[in-house]
Backbone as CSV, one residue per row, in Angstrom:
resi,resn,N_x,N_y,N_z,CA_x,CA_y,CA_z,C_x,C_y,C_z
1,UNK,-202.920,17.365,-33.516,-203.181,17.010,-35.195,-203.108,18.514,-35.970
2,UNK,-203.961,19.289,-35.154,-204.000,20.499,-35.655,-202.972,21.210,-35.693
3,UNK,-202.160,21.325,-34.870,-201.020,22.138,-34.587,-200.126,21.620,-35.725
4,UNK,-199.709,20.367,-36.026,-199.178,19.669,-37.272,-199.252,19.921,-38.352
5,UNK,-200.627,20.228,-38.746,-201.339,20.784,-39.755,-201.065,21.899,-40.245
6,UNK,-201.366,22.784,-39.347,-200.631,24.277,-39.323,-199.348,24.639,-39.577
7,UNK,-198.524,23.752,-38.779,-196.912,23.763,-39.157,-196.771,23.467,-40.405
8,UNK,-197.215,22.656,-40.571,-197.053,22.176,-42.260,-197.447,23.298,-43.442
9,UNK,-198.692,23.694,-43.255,-199.171,24.861,-44.024,-198.390,25.991,-44.186
10,UNK,-197.781,26.611,-42.805,-196.711,27.504,-42.649,-195.755,27.282,-43.562
11,UNK,-194.853,26.513,-43.367,-193.577,25.608,-44.124,-194.080,25.806,-45.342
12,UNK,-194.976,25.320,-45.860,-195.314,25.167,-47.513,-195.442,26.494,-47.810
13,UNK,-196.065,27.500,-47.139,-196.293,28.857,-47.834,-195.010,29.464,-47.770
14,UNK,-193.946,29.423,-46.579,-192.961,30.087,-46.636,-191.965,29.332,-47.516
15,UNK,-191.948,28.342,-47.758,-191.232,27.730,-49.231,-191.881,28.287,-50.561
16,UNK,-193.075,28.520,-50.560,-193.409,29.014,-51.894,-192.665,30.748,-51.910
17,UNK,-193.062,31.353,-50.908,-192.651,32.915,-50.874,-191.154,33.021,-51.412
18,UNK,-190.393,31.929,-50.528,-189.102,32.073,-50.587,-188.408,31.569,-51.842
19,UNK,-189.381,31.027,-52.883,-188.848,30.893,-54.032,-189.267,31.906,-55.329
20,UNK,-190.347,32.751,-54.927,-190.477,33.883,-55.649,-189.805,34.603,-55.536
21,UNK,-188.992,35.078,-53.999,-188.046,36.141,-54.087,-186.755,35.589,-54.962
22,UNK,-186.475,34.326,-55.151,-185.294,33.944,-55.343,-185.046,34.155,-57.029
23,UNK,-186.626,33.846,-57.600,-186.674,34.022,-59.037,-186.659,35.776,-59.388
24,UNK,-187.365,36.321,-58.286,-187.243,37.661,-58.790,-185.570,38.517,-58.581
25,UNK,-185.129,38.052,-57.801,-183.902,38.243,-57.722,-182.987,37.852,-58.800
26,UNK,-183.062,36.809,-59.615,-181.918,36.756,-60.811,-181.919,37.550,-61.917
27,UNK,-183.247,38.461,-62.132,-183.154,39.714,-62.978,-182.415,40.932,-62.312
28,UNK,-182.204,41.114,-61.143,-181.422,42.069,-60.564,-179.960,41.941,-60.978
29,UNK,-178.893,43.119,-61.032,-177.586,43.037,-60.841,-177.049,42.427,-59.499
30,UNK,-176.179,42.120,-59.444,-175.031,41.388,-58.368,-174.460,42.520,-58.085
31,UNK,-174.483,43.024,-56.864,-173.862,44.302,-56.651,-172.726,43.543,-55.328
32,UNK,-171.600,44.268,-55.547,-170.615,44.285,-54.490,-170.112,45.199,-53.527
33,UNK,-169.604,44.664,-52.379,-169.155,45.794,-51.152,-168.250,45.250,-50.678
34,UNK,-167.211,45.862,-50.276,-165.973,45.366,-49.654,-166.463,45.250,-48.072
35,UNK,-166.069,44.265,-47.372,-166.021,43.785,-45.870,-164.675,43.637,-45.372
36,UNK,-164.580,44.308,-43.830,-163.531,43.930,-43.034,-163.931,43.162,-41.889
37,UNK,-163.426,41.976,-41.179,-164.336,41.578,-40.259,-163.520,40.742,-39.462
38,UNK,-163.978,40.282,-38.330,-163.556,38.763,-37.794,-164.464,37.697,-37.366
39,UNK,-163.968,36.534,-37.872,-164.759,35.251,-38.121,-165.221,34.966,-36.718
40,UNK,-166.291,34.765,-36.071,-166.673,34.211,-34.877,-167.018,32.921,-34.642
41,UNK,-167.774,32.458,-35.711,-168.398,31.311,-35.845,-168.492,30.521,-37.219
42,UNK,-168.381,29.351,-37.261,-168.359,28.336,-38.714,-169.175,27.510,-38.744
43,UNK,-170.239,27.256,-39.621,-171.099,25.960,-39.849,-171.096,25.362,-41.330
44,UNK,-169.759,24.745,-40.929,-169.588,23.884,-42.014,-170.866,23.184,-42.976
45,UNK,-171.869,22.634,-42.042,-172.793,21.930,-42.728,-173.712,22.767,-43.928
46,UNK,-173.707,24.108,-43.040,-174.600,24.958,-43.895,-173.920,26.128,-44.936
47,UNK,-172.527,26.018,-44.720,-171.644,26.827,-45.273,-171.927,28.251,-44.744
48,UNK,-171.958,28.541,-43.651,-172.763,29.626,-43.004,-171.521,30.303,-41.989
49,UNK,-170.889,31.645,-42.280,-169.854,32.161,-41.371,-170.444,33.420,-40.639
50,UNK,-170.412,33.166,-38.919,-170.620,34.117,-38.333,-169.453,35.489,-38.570
51,UNK,-169.753,36.725,-38.766,-168.721,37.572,-39.051,-168.968,38.932,-38.382
52,UNK,-168.211,39.617,-37.696,-168.298,40.591,-36.750,-167.763,41.681,-37.716
53,UNK,-168.538,42.453,-38.647,-168.233,43.197,-39.753,-167.772,44.694,-39.400
54,UNK,-166.775,45.441,-39.814,-167.159,46.964,-39.715,-168.271,46.783,-40.683
55,UNK,-168.575,48.676,-40.659,-169.243,48.915,-41.527,-169.124,48.675,-43.116
56,UNK,-169.762,48.283,-43.571,-170.106,48.037,-45.246,-170.289,48.995,-45.728
57,UNK,-169.572,49.953,-46.431,-169.793,50.993,-47.131,-170.907,50.893,-48.299
58,UNK,-172.158,51.846,-48.262,-172.918,51.603,-49.069,-174.052,50.355,-48.842
59,UNK,-173.738,49.679,-48.058,-174.726,48.438,-47.635,-175.002,48.812,-46.303
60,UNK,-174.624,48.664,-45.357,-175.274,48.580,-43.821,-173.819,49.144,-42.756
61,UNK,-174.381,49.404,-41.532,-173.661,49.710,-40.784,-172.913,48.307,-40.058
62,UNK,-171.952,48.793,-38.899,-171.094,47.715,-38.570,-172.038,46.610,-37.776
63,UNK,-172.069,45.231,-37.757,-172.408,44.431,-37.043,-172.163,43.019,-37.197
64,UNK,-172.458,42.323,-36.036,-172.281,40.847,-36.348,-173.394,39.985,-37.144
65,UNK,-173.324,39.306,-37.934,-174.303,38.425,-38.759,-173.516,37.507,-39.332
66,UNK,-174.701,36.306,-39.942,-173.962,35.216,-40.528,-174.380,35.547,-42.042
67,UNK,-173.186,35.226,-42.447,-172.932,35.152,-44.078,-172.761,33.537,-44.777
68,UNK,-173.952,33.395,-45.774,-173.362,32.302,-46.601,-172.288,32.931,-47.337
69,UNK,-171.773,30.999,-47.501,-170.362,31.321,-48.203,-170.966,30.226,-49.320
70,UNK,-171.015,30.748,-50.791,-171.460,29.628,-51.840,-170.730,28.573,-52.254
71,UNK,-169.233,28.966,-52.472,-168.224,28.346,-52.574,-167.338,27.371,-51.483
72,UNK,-167.386,25.928,-51.878,-166.810,25.271,-50.731,-165.391,25.698,-50.632
73,UNK,-164.427,26.144,-51.863,-163.162,26.460,-51.210,-163.033,27.848,-51.034
74,UNK,-164.048,28.764,-50.769,-164.024,29.890,-50.235,-164.089,29.918,-48.845
75,UNK,-165.101,28.723,-48.395,-165.494,28.569,-47.147,-164.539,27.902,-46.226
76,UNK,-163.332,26.969,-47.184,-162.401,26.381,-46.444,-161.531,27.286,-46.123
77,UNK,-161.065,28.386,-46.751,-160.385,29.369,-46.107,-160.771,30.214,-44.820
78,UNK,-161.860,29.791,-44.672,-162.170,30.659,-43.236,-161.583,29.810,-41.958
79,UNK,-161.371,30.539,-40.636,-161.016,29.814,-39.526,-161.514,31.170,-38.246
80,UNK,-161.842,30.290,-37.485,-162.700,31.291,-36.293,-161.423,31.963,-35.635
81,UNK,-161.933,33.369,-35.305,-160.895,34.041,-34.711,-160.100,34.661,-35.825
82,UNK,-160.015,34.676,-36.885,-158.917,35.329,-37.919,-159.604,36.401,-38.283
83,UNK,-159.286,37.479,-38.796,-159.601,38.654,-39.270,-159.464,38.463,-40.908
84,UNK,-160.712,38.947,-41.613,-160.562,38.829,-43.219,-161.062,39.894,-43.758
85,UNK,-160.571,40.177,-45.156,-161.342,40.672,-45.926,-161.922,40.066,-47.163
86,UNK,-163.108,40.457,-47.469,-163.870,39.736,-48.649,-164.556,40.756,-49.273
87,UNK,-165.410,39.912,-50.236,-166.389,40.937,-50.958,-167.531,40.284,-50.597
88,UNK,-168.711,40.812,-50.302,-170.191,40.339,-50.044,-170.759,41.270,-51.321
89,UNK,-171.744,40.203,-51.775,-172.444,39.882,-53.286,-173.585,40.192,-52.900
90,UNK,-174.513,40.991,-53.238,-175.846,41.185,-52.928,-176.645,40.950,-54.297
91,UNK,-177.653,40.485,-54.100,-178.792,40.216,-55.286,-179.918,40.402,-54.610
92,UNK,-180.861,41.702,-54.748,-182.049,41.577,-54.449,-181.868,41.133,-52.910
93,UNK,-182.468,40.360,-52.069,-182.542,40.071,-50.778,-181.628,38.900,-50.596
94,UNK,-181.090,38.526,-51.566,-180.169,37.502,-51.221,-178.558,37.969,-51.300
95,UNK,-178.018,37.644,-50.362,-176.438,38.213,-49.890,-175.442,36.729,-49.924
96,UNK,-174.198,37.037,-50.145,-173.133,35.784,-49.666,-171.728,36.601,-49.978
97,UNK,-170.923,35.914,-49.354,-169.360,36.330,-49.005,-168.537,35.750,-49.874
98,UNK,-167.491,36.302,-50.584,-166.726,35.380,-51.358,-165.000,36.426,-51.402
99,UNK,-164.348,35.953,-52.715,-163.230,36.673,-52.345,-162.500,36.720,-51.106
100,UNK,-162.780,35.892,-50.041,-162.008,35.660,-49.227,-160.437,35.627,-48.771
101,UNK,-159.918,36.530,-48.050,-158.507,36.328,-47.975,-158.269,36.919,-46.506
102,UNK,-157.479,36.176,-45.975,-156.873,36.587,-44.731,-156.310,38.075,-44.568
103,UNK,-157.004,38.875,-43.141,-156.158,40.417,-43.286,-154.823,40.360,-42.671
104,UNK,-153.651,40.370,-43.322,-152.250,40.055,-43.080,-151.592,41.443,-42.500
105,UNK,-152.675,42.722,-42.637,-151.678,43.821,-42.186,-151.505,43.990,-40.634
106,UNK,-150.544,44.724,-40.417,-150.121,44.475,-38.664,-151.606,45.318,-38.057
107,UNK,-151.420,44.781,-36.755,-152.474,45.765,-36.054,-152.052,46.718,-35.465
108,UNK,-152.874,47.706,-35.132,-152.495,49.016,-34.521,-151.544,48.709,-33.301
109,UNK,-150.871,49.679,-32.889,-150.111,49.778,-31.702,-150.790,50.400,-30.852
110,UNK,-150.991,49.487,-29.357,-151.899,50.153,-28.454,-150.968,51.103,-27.461
111,UNK,-151.420,52.012,-26.930,-151.221,52.996,-26.260,-150.971,52.629,-24.827
């Protein structure tokens, strides 16, 4: 019983903290960064795309991470295994991907 109460209290406090962060972020401007990467996994229910991205100039080094996709139409453009170009939008601690299009440039010739 004590464990259940502790977990419930933790979740309640975490929810309060998250809403504060979102409210503060609304006052910050939205920054945009260009991203190039490969779609590894898709979570249709949460509209989350795991993308192996190259370095995102001005924001972060190359890494694989999960990116929320706010717009359903944008999410529907994604397919596992494809290479994409997109825009990462960052507002405070919140980030998401949009402006998604498949990278149709030819792959570099192998030696």
